[in-house]
N, C-alpha and C positions, 0 to 999 in steps of 0.2 A: 798511563795508569796504575796504579799499586795494586798490588795483591797481596795474599797474605805473607807474613813475614815481611813485610815493606819492599817488597821488590818490585820492581818495573816490570810490566809485560805490555805487550805491543797488541791491540786490538784490529784487526783487520775489517773494515768497511766496504762492503760491497758495492760498486758503485755501479749504477743504471744508464744506459745509454741515453739519448737525447729523445725526446718524444716526438714523433714524427706521425704525418700522415702517408700511408701506404695506398696505393691504387692495385687493386688484386683483380685478375681475371680470372676465371674459373670456367671450362668447358665442363657441362654436365648433361647426363642423359636427361631427353626430355620426358619425363615419366612424373605421375602423380605422386606429391609428398616431398619431392625433391627439396624444393625451396623451404619447405618448414623444418627439413631435418638440417639443412644447413643454418638456417636460423636458431633453430636448438642447440647447436654446436655451440654457437657463440653465448647465447646464454646462459648455457649449462655452465661456461667456463666464465663467464664475467667478462667476456671483451663486446665491445660495444661496436657495432655496425653505423658510420655516420651516414653513407647514404648506400643503396642496393638498388640495381636495373638489372633488368631481365630481358632477355630477348631471344627469338630463334634465330639460328645460325642458316648458313646455305643447306646444311642439312637439317631436314625439317625434325630427325630425332635427337638432334643436340641443340641445347640453349648455352647461352653465355650468360654468366652473371658477372658484374662489375661491381666490386664490393669497395668501398673507402673505410681503412682501420686505421686509427690512432693508437699507437704504442711505440717501445722502445723496441732493438734489435731482437732481445728476448722474445716477446710478445708475438710480433711478427713471424717468428722463426716456427712458435709454437701454433699459431694460425694456421700458416701454410703445410705443417705436417699433421693436424688434426685433420683440415680439409682433405688431403692425400688420403686418410685412412676410410673416407665415406667411400661405399661402394659404387655408387652413382657419379662420383668425379672422374673426368678423363684426363684433365689436365689442369694444371695451377701456374699460374704466371705471376709474379710481381711486376709488374710495368715500372715500377717505381725505381727499379734498379737497371733498366734502359731506357733508350732513346723513344718516346712517345709522343702521342696527340691525346689530347682530353677534351671533352666539351660537356656543358650542361645547358639544358634549357631552362627559362624562367619563362612564367606568363603573371603579370602583373599587375592587378587593378587599382588605379589611382583616382585619387578625386580631382576633377577636371573643372574648376571653377572658371566661368569666361575670362576671368582676368587672368589665370593662370595657363590656358591651353597653349599659347606661343611658347613659354617657355618650357614646359612638358613635351611638346614635340620637338623643341630646339635639342632636349637632353636626348630624346629618342634618337633624333637623327645623328649625334654623336656617336651613340653608341651602336649605331644599326639595327635599333629594336624596330619592329614591324606594327603597327596599329591594327589588332584583328579585331576590334570590338568597340562602338562608341555608343556612349548614351547621352541622355541631356547633363547628365552629372560627372560622368565617370569615361576614360579610357582603359582599355585593355592591350599592354602591350606583351608582345614576343620578342623572347631575346636569347639569342644561343652563342655560347662562349665559353671562356676560362673561368673559373672560380673568381679571381678577384676581379673580370669584368663584371661577373653577375652581382658581386656583392658592393661594386661602385656604383650601378645603377640604383640599387636600393637605397644606399645612404642618400644619392643626391636627390632623388624623389620622396624622401621618409617626409620632409618637411610640406609638402604638399597633403599628404596624407594617404597612406597606403592603407587599402582597404582589405587587399588579401594576397598573397602570393604563394604559387604553386611551381615548385621545384622538382624536375626529375631525377637530381643525382647525376653523377658522372657517369659516362662513358667514355671508354678509352681505347684506343688500338696503338700497336706497336708499329714505328716507321721501318718503312721497307729496309732492306739488307741493300749495304752499299757495293753489292758486288760486281756493278757497272764500272763505277771510279777503281775499282781493284783492276778489272780487267783492260782498262785504258791505260793506267799505268803501266801494266806489264808489256803491253804491245809498244808504249812509246819509251819507256825504258823510266828511269830514276829523271824526277822534274829538275830543270837546270837550277841552279843557286839562285835565290831570289825570286824565284817564279811564283807566281798566284798558285796557291793548291785550288786544285780543280774542284774540290767542294765550296769553295768561296767564288768561284766564279759563275756569273750568272749566266754563262753561254751553256753550260753542262746543264743540260735537260733532265728535271727530277730531282733537284737538289736544294730548289728553292722552300722555304716555309712557309 
């Protein structure tokens, strides 16, 4: 780019990171108005919550929120910083940064014409869905799984005529620490060369997905 006097000058363009979904777990005090304050924080700054689920923990005075937020690294960093500033927030964890398990539940009501019932039930069996309600014209299925599984059955049942869907949003939990594996390695010493890693050995209890 040329500036005054014909001299060339370089203009630096800030690069934004890739936009990704992040699953954030937030422990909060179980008090009136906490949910609205968290939601207000997001709306005031233009951040969008893709899904939100809330439930009581083992301690009745503490609730756990699971938020799914889409953004680049800067946006996610700002979200976490702003959550920490709320007085009712106890702990914030970005589960996307660590090994975790996440699930979502779906209730789906689909047209069940007599000619299509067998195929709908067959698809339900493939996805391990349960039929929780039956009428002369509809089936209601219940399914639990990862987002890709939920999206998959919705797409396959769409041609039959989906009347209604209800999704809970994600819940997620970090996987347990593999301290047991480290203790085994310390007792036995360094595994011999070419040996199968203990984490990949199905005989080691507690490491199968």
